C-alpha positions, 0 to 999 in steps of 0.5 A, a space after each residue: 487495444 484501440 478501442 478499450 476506451 468504449 467499455 461499458 463501465 456501471 453508472 455510479 451510485 445516485 447522488 454520486 460524483 464518481 470522484 467524492 468516491 472513497 478512492 484509495 487507488 492512490 495509495 494503493 498504486 504507490 504503496 505497491 511501486 514501495 513495496 516493490 522498489 524493496 523487492 528489488 533492493 533499490 531504496 532510491 525508488 522507494 526514496 520517491 515512492 514514500 515519498 508518493 505514498 506520503 503524498 496519496 494518502 494525505 489527499 485521498 477522498 474522504 468526503 465520502 468514509 462513513 464513520 467508521 470508515 473516516 474515524 479508520 483513515 483518521 486514525 493510520 492516516 499521521 500515522 502512514 505519511 510519517 511513515 512514508 516520510 522516513 521512507 523518501 529521506 533515506 534511501 541511502 539506509 534500505 534496512 530503516 525504510 524496512 522497517 517504515 514500510 513494516 510498520 505503514 504497511 499495518 496501517 496499509 492493511 487496516 486502511 483496506 480492509 476498512 474501505 477496499 480496494 479496485 484492486 485485488 490485492 494479497 496480504 502476506 508474510 515474510 516470518 525471517 524478519 525483524 529478528 524472527 517477528 516477522 512482518 507483513 506486506 500487501 500484494 498485486 500477486 500471488 506470487 511472493 518477492 519479499 520486501 524486507 529481505 530482497 534478492 537475498 530471499 525473495 521468494 520467503 513468506 507465503 499469503 495469508 490472507 486474498 483481499 478483494 
């Protein structure tokens, strides 16, 4: 509604500017856009979102990270950038995008696990993908919308973990 901006926000902790808080919002938002594009078999949209993931992970503010978080961020950052790039340059090859999404999701999970996310995320697992080796992804909903199988097996998979 109109007066939603009058809602009191918790004040930031003393000595921290909100913009310096380790913030995974942008990365999470672009990742979810990518996940939903793949679930809808939309490789063009996935390419755009892949680029967004790549940029968001690069620009993530790491000033407020503690030593462990920073180490993890440094470990996954380049991989995630690279997978995002590959997804962005393969808008005619959705199967290839999905391979990179699998690897990107592993980094994404580690990142959210270490640094957290402002929104609740669910770690989902598809047992069928990659010749039955299976693959994970993160979702903002409990409802399964499978990004590896797309429309032909939309509900294949299950929630393995709730991440708050």
